[in-house]
C-alpha positions in Angstrom: 0.0 0.0 0.0 1.2 3.5 -0.7 -0.2 6.9 0.3 -0.8 10.0 -1.9 -1.6 13.4 -0.3 -4.9 14.8 -1.3 -4.8 18.4 -2.3 -7.0 21.2 -3.9 -6.6 19.5 -7.3 -8.3 16.4 -6.0 -11.6 18.1 -5.0 -13.6 16.8 -8.0 -12.1 13.4 -7.7 -13.2 13.4 -4.0 -16.7 14.6 -4.9 -17.0 11.9 -7.5 -15.3 9.0 -5.5 -16.9 9.2 -2.1 -20.6 9.1 -3.2 -19.9 5.9 -5.1 -19.7 3.9 -1.9 -21.7 3.3 1.2 -20.0 4.2 4.5 -21.7 1.9 7.1 -19.4 3.0 10.0 -20.2 6.6 9.7 -23.2 8.8 10.9 -24.2 9.2 7.2 -23.8 6.0 5.3 -24.5 7.7 1.9 -23.5 11.2 0.8 -23.8 13.1 -2.5 -21.3 15.2 -4.3 -22.8 18.4 -2.9 -22.1 17.1 0.7 -18.5 16.3 -0.3 -18.0 19.7 -1.9 -19.4 21.4 1.3 -16.9 19.5 3.4 -14.0 20.4 1.0 -15.0 24.0 1.3 -15.0 23.7 5.1 -11.3 22.5 5.0 -12.1 18.9 6.2 -9.8 17.2 3.8 -6.9 19.7 3.3 -6.0 23.1 4.6 -4.5 24.6 7.7 -6.0 22.1 10.1 -6.3 19.0 7.9 -4.4 16.7 5.6 -5.7 13.7 3.9 -4.2 10.9 1.9 -5.4 8.4 -0.6 -4.4 4.9 0.5 -3.6 3.3 -2.8 -3.2 -0.4 -3.8 0.3 -1.4 -4.9 0.9 -2.1 -8.5 -0.7 -0.5 -11.6 -1.8 3.1 -10.9 -3.3 4.1 -14.2 -6.8 3.7 -13.0 -7.0 5.8 -9.9 -10.6 4.8 -9.0 -9.6 1.2 -9.0 -6.3 1.7 -7.0 -7.8 3.9 -4.4 -8.7 1.8 -1.3 -9.4 4.3 1.4 -9.0 8.0 2.5 -7.0 8.6 5.6 -7.6 12.0 7.2 -5.4 13.9 9.8 -7.4 16.7 11.4 -5.7 19.4 13.4 -2.6 17.1 13.4 -3.9 15.4 16.5 -6.3 12.7 15.3 -5.7 10.3 12.4 -8.8 8.7 10.9 -9.2 6.0 8.4 -12.3 7.4 6.7 -13.3 4.2 5.2 -11.9 1.3 3.1 -13.3 -0.7 0.3 -12.9 -4.2 -0.8 -10.9 -6.3 1.7 -10.2 -3.2 3.7 -13.8 -2.5 4.4 -14.5 -4.9 7.3 -12.1 -3.0 9.5 -14.2 0.1 9.3 -13.6 3.3 11.1 -10.6 3.7 13.4 -8.8 6.4 15.2 -5.1 6.6 16.2 -3.9 9.3 18.6 
Protein backbone atom coordinates (compact mmCIF):
# COMPACT_ATOMS: atom_id res chain seq x y z
CA UNK A 1 0.00 0.00 0.00
CA UNK A 2 1.16 3.51 -0.70
CA UNK A 3 -0.21 6.91 0.24
CA UNK A 4 -0.77 9.99 -1.93
CA UNK A 5 -1.56 13.33 -0.34
CA UNK A 6 -4.93 14.82 -1.25
CA UNK A 7 -4.84 18.47 -2.28
CA UNK A 8 -7.02 21.11 -3.89
CA UNK A 9 -6.61 19.50 -7.31
CA UNK A 10 -8.31 16.37 -5.94
CA UNK A 11 -11.58 18.13 -5.07
CA UNK A 12 -13.60 16.84 -8.00
CA UNK A 13 -12.08 13.39 -7.67
CA UNK A 14 -13.21 13.30 -4.02
CA UNK A 15 -16.66 14.62 -4.95
CA UNK A 16 -16.96 11.82 -7.52
CA UNK A 17 -15.31 8.94 -5.58
CA UNK A 18 -16.86 9.23 -2.11
CA UNK A 19 -20.55 9.09 -3.23
CA UNK A 20 -19.88 5.87 -5.18
CA UNK A 21 -19.70 3.89 -1.95
CA UNK A 22 -21.70 3.36 1.21
CA UNK A 23 -20.06 4.22 4.53
CA UNK A 24 -21.66 1.91 7.12
CA UNK A 25 -19.37 2.96 9.97
CA UNK A 26 -20.22 6.66 9.73
CA UNK A 27 -23.18 8.75 10.87
CA UNK A 28 -24.16 9.20 7.20
CA UNK A 29 -23.84 5.97 5.27
CA UNK A 30 -24.56 7.69 1.93
CA UNK A 31 -23.49 11.14 0.81
CA UNK A 32 -23.74 13.03 -2.45
CA UNK A 33 -21.26 15.19 -4.34
CA UNK A 34 -22.74 18.40 -2.89
CA UNK A 35 -22.11 17.13 0.64
CA UNK A 36 -18.50 16.27 -0.22
CA UNK A 37 -17.96 19.69 -1.83
CA UNK A 38 -19.30 21.40 1.32
CA UNK A 39 -16.81 19.44 3.43
CA UNK A 40 -14.02 20.39 1.03
CA UNK A 41 -15.00 24.06 1.30
CA UNK A 42 -14.99 23.76 5.10
CA UNK A 43 -11.40 22.48 5.04
CA UNK A 44 -12.16 18.94 6.20
CA UNK A 45 -9.81 17.23 3.73
CA UNK A 46 -6.94 19.67 3.32
CA UNK A 47 -5.99 23.07 4.62
CA UNK A 48 -4.48 24.64 7.69
CA UNK A 49 -5.98 22.08 10.12
CA UNK A 50 -6.33 18.98 7.97
CA UNK A 51 -4.36 16.74 5.67
CA UNK A 52 -5.72 13.70 3.88
CA UNK A 53 -4.22 10.91 1.86
CA UNK A 54 -5.44 8.36 -0.64
CA UNK A 55 -4.48 4.85 0.51
CA UNK A 56 -3.58 3.24 -2.79
CA UNK A 57 -3.25 -0.40 -3.82
CA UNK A 58 0.24 -1.36 -4.92
CA UNK A 59 0.91 -2.04 -8.56
CA UNK A 60 -0.77 -0.53 -11.60
CA UNK A 61 -1.82 3.04 -10.89
CA UNK A 62 -3.27 4.05 -14.26
CA UNK A 63 -6.86 3.73 -13.00
CA UNK A 64 -7.07 5.89 -9.87
CA UNK A 65 -10.60 4.75 -8.96
CA UNK A 66 -9.56 1.09 -8.96
CA UNK A 67 -6.33 1.74 -7.06
CA UNK A 68 -7.85 3.95 -4.34
CA UNK A 69 -8.70 1.80 -1.32
CA UNK A 70 -9.44 4.37 1.38
CA UNK A 71 -9.03 7.94 2.53
CA UNK A 72 -6.90 8.64 5.58
CA UNK A 73 -7.58 12.04 7.18
CA UNK A 74 -5.48 13.83 9.79
CA UNK A 75 -7.43 16.66 11.41
CA UNK A 76 -5.72 19.39 13.43
CA UNK A 77 -2.65 17.14 13.36
CA UNK A 78 -3.90 15.43 16.50
CA UNK A 79 -6.23 12.69 15.31
CA UNK A 80 -5.69 10.33 12.40
CA UNK A 81 -8.79 8.71 10.96
CA UNK A 82 -9.16 6.02 8.37
CA UNK A 83 -12.25 7.45 6.72
CA UNK A 84 -13.26 4.17 5.14
CA UNK A 85 -11.89 1.36 3.12
CA UNK A 86 -13.30 -0.68 0.30
CA UNK A 87 -12.85 -4.25 -0.80
CA UNK A 88 -10.85 -6.33 1.66
CA UNK A 89 -10.17 -3.21 3.74
CA UNK A 90 -13.89 -2.50 4.35
CA UNK A 91 -14.54 -4.91 7.28
CA UNK A 92 -12.09 -3.04 9.45
CA UNK A 93 -14.26 0.07 9.28
CA UNK A 94 -13.60 3.29 11.11
CA UNK A 95 -10.62 3.66 13.43
CA UNK A 96 -8.77 6.40 15.22
CA UNK A 97 -5.13 6.62 16.15
CA UNK A 98 -3.96 9.25 18.60
